matplotlib code that plots the C-alpha trace (Angstrom):
import matplotlib.pyplot as plt

x = [34.9, 37.1, 39.9, 38.3, 35.1, 37.1, 38.8, 35.4, 33.9, 36.9, 36.7, 33.1, 34.0, 36.7, 34.4, 31.9, 34.2, 37.2, 35.9, 32.3, 30.8, 28.3, 26.8, 30.0, 31.4, 34.9, 35.6, 38.2, 39.8, 42.4, 45.6, 46.5, 49.2, 52.9, 52.8, 53.2, 50.1, 47.4, 44.3, 43.7, 41.3, 40.6, 40.2, 38.8, 35.0, 35.5, 37.9, 35.2, 33.4, 36.5, 38.1, 41.5, 44.0, 43.7, 47.1, 46.3, 43.1, 45.0, 47.6, 44.8, 43.1, 46.3, 46.9, 43.3, 43.8, 47.1, 45.5, 42.1, 43.0, 45.6, 45.7, 47.6, 51.4, 52.3, 51.0, 51.9, 50.2, 50.3, 48.4, 45.3, 45.3, 46.0, 47.6, 47.4, 49.7, 47.9, 49.8, 50.3, 48.3, 45.2, 45.5]
y = [-37.0, -35.2, -32.9, -29.8, -30.5, -31.0, -27.6, -26.0, -27.4, -26.3, -22.9, -22.6, -23.5, -20.9, -18.2, -18.9, -19.6, -17.4, -14.5, -14.6, -14.1, -16.3, -14.3, -14.1, -17.1, -17.8, -20.0, -22.8, -23.3, -25.6, -23.6, -23.0, -20.4, -20.8, -20.2, -22.8, -24.7, -27.1, -25.0, -21.2, -19.2, -15.7, -13.4, -10.3, -11.1, -10.6, -7.6, -4.9, -7.0, -7.7, -4.3, -5.9, -6.2, -9.2, -10.4, -10.2, -12.2, -14.8, -15.1, -15.5, -18.1, -20.1, -19.9, -21.3, -24.0, -25.1, -25.2, -26.6, -29.2, -31.9, -31.8, -28.5, -29.0, -25.4, -22.2, -19.2, -15.8, -13.8, -10.5, -11.6, -15.2, -18.0, -21.0, -24.1, -27.1, -30.3, -33.2, -35.9, -38.6, -36.5, -36.0]
z = [5.0, 2.5, 3.7, 2.1, 4.1, 7.3, 6.7, 6.0, 9.2, 11.3, 9.6, 10.6, 14.2, 14.2, 12.8, 15.6, 18.5, 17.9, 15.9, 17.2, 13.7, 12.0, 9.1, 7.1, 5.2, 4.1, 1.1, 1.0, -2.4, -3.7, -4.0, -7.6, -7.1, -6.9, -3.1, -0.4, 0.6, -0.6, 0.2, 0.3, 2.5, 1.4, 4.4, 2.7, 3.4, 7.1, 7.2, 7.7, 10.4, 12.4, 11.7, 11.2, 8.3, 6.0, 7.1, 10.8, 10.2, 8.2, 11.0, 13.6, 11.5, 11.2, 15.0, 15.5, 12.9, 14.5, 17.9, 17.1, 14.4, 13.7, 9.9, 9.4, 8.7, 7.9, 6.4, 4.3, 4.5, 1.3, 1.1, 3.0, 1.7, 4.2, 2.4, 4.4, 3.9, 5.0, 6.5, 4.0, 5.9, 5.4, 1.6]

ax = plt.figure().add_subplot(projection="3d")
ax.plot(x, y, z, "-o")
ax.set_aspect("equal")
plt.show()
């Protein structure tokens, strides 16, 4: 399985188990910005549902990724975008 698919699967688990939402999707994109990270998750689609700020959601997502997976090395939250740095062995 490709790393992007692993991230997407884990993100789906987090949406269901941590945030208890299933009807909103979050997209995983390869990071093309100058910010730290290999992949980016945009949090804005679930802001209204969770009634939290995009940055708060991004931090909670990262906490869940760090707890529930072994492929995240570090992260960077920038204005509602969660940039994940993936451990080299998974790339």
